[in-house]
C-alpha positions as CSV (number, residue, x, y, z in Angstrom):
1,X,15.7,-19.1,33.0
2,X,15.5,-19.6,37.3
3,X,18.7,-21.3,36.8
4,X,20.1,-18.6,35.0
5,X,18.6,-16.2,37.2
6,X,20.0,-18.1,40.2
7,X,24.0,-18.2,38.6
8,X,23.7,-14.4,38.3
9,X,22.7,-13.5,42.0
10,X,25.4,-16.0,42.9
11,X,28.4,-14.5,40.7
12,X,26.8,-11.0,42.0
13,X,27.5,-12.4,45.4
14,X,31.1,-13.7,45.1
15,X,34.1,-11.0,45.8
16,X,35.0,-9.3,42.6
17,X,38.3,-10.6,42.3
18,X,39.9,-11.3,38.9
19,X,38.9,-14.8,37.5
20,X,41.3,-17.0,36.1
21,X,39.8,-15.8,33.2
22,X,41.4,-14.9,29.4
23,X,37.7,-13.6,28.5
24,X,36.8,-11.7,31.6
25,X,38.5,-9.2,34.1
26,X,36.5,-9.8,36.9
27,X,33.5,-11.7,38.0
28,X,31.1,-9.1,37.9
29,X,32.0,-9.2,34.1
30,X,31.1,-13.1,34.0
31,X,27.6,-11.8,35.7
32,X,27.0,-9.1,33.6
33,X,27.7,-11.4,30.6
34,X,25.0,-14.0,31.5
35,X,22.8,-11.6,32.3
36,X,23.0,-10.1,29.0
37,X,22.4,-13.5,27.4
38,X,20.0,-14.7,29.4
39,X,17.8,-11.7,28.3
40,X,18.7,-12.5,24.5
41,X,17.6,-16.4,25.7
42,X,14.5,-15.1,27.5
43,X,13.5,-12.6,24.5
44,X,13.9,-15.7,22.2
45,X,17.1,-15.3,20.8
46,X,18.4,-19.0,20.6
47,X,21.8,-18.2,19.7
48,X,22.3,-17.1,22.9
49,X,21.9,-20.3,24.6
50,X,24.3,-21.6,22.3
51,X,26.8,-18.6,23.8
52,X,26.1,-19.8,27.4
53,X,26.6,-23.8,27.0
54,X,30.5,-23.0,27.3
55,X,30.2,-20.3,30.0
56,X,29.2,-23.3,32.4
57,X,31.4,-26.1,30.8
58,X,33.9,-27.9,33.0
59,X,37.0,-25.6,33.5
60,X,34.9,-22.9,32.2
61,X,34.6,-19.5,33.1
62,X,32.0,-20.4,35.5
63,X,34.9,-22.4,37.3
64,X,37.2,-19.6,36.9
65,X,34.6,-17.1,39.0
66,X,33.8,-19.8,41.7
67,X,30.5,-20.6,40.8
68,X,29.2,-23.7,42.6
69,X,29.9,-27.1,40.8
70,X,26.0,-28.1,41.0
71,X,24.3,-25.0,39.7
72,X,26.7,-25.0,36.8
73,X,26.0,-28.8,36.0
74,X,22.5,-28.1,36.0
75,X,22.4,-25.2,33.8
76,X,25.2,-27.0,31.5
77,X,22.7,-29.9,31.1
78,X,19.8,-27.4,30.7
79,X,21.6,-25.3,28.2
80,X,22.7,-28.7,26.0
81,X,19.8,-28.9,23.7
82,X,20.6,-25.4,22.4
83,X,24.3,-26.3,21.9
84,X,23.8,-29.8,20.7
85,X,20.4,-29.7,18.7
86,X,18.6,-32.4,18.6
87,X,17.9,-32.4,15.0
88,X,20.9,-31.8,13.0
89,X,21.1,-31.5,9.3
90,X,23.1,-34.2,7.0
C-alpha cells in the first residue's frame, strides 16, 4: 500500500495536464482512479489489484501521466500476483 500511496502523491504533484490517454482526461483523474482502487485493495478486494496492474505497465496510463519509471516498475512487480496468480485453475 505504501507504493500505491506514493504513486497517488506523485500524480497529485504533477501538472494537471491532459495525458496521452484514451481513458482519462486529466492527470488528477488517473490519481483518483488509482486511489479508488488502492482503497478497494486495502479493504480486501483482490479484483482491484488486477485492475491496477495495467495502469502501471509499459506505455500505460502511468507513463501517460508522466509517472516515474522506477515507481511504476516497483508497482508493476508488486501487483503481478494479482494479475498473474501463482495458482491457475486447469
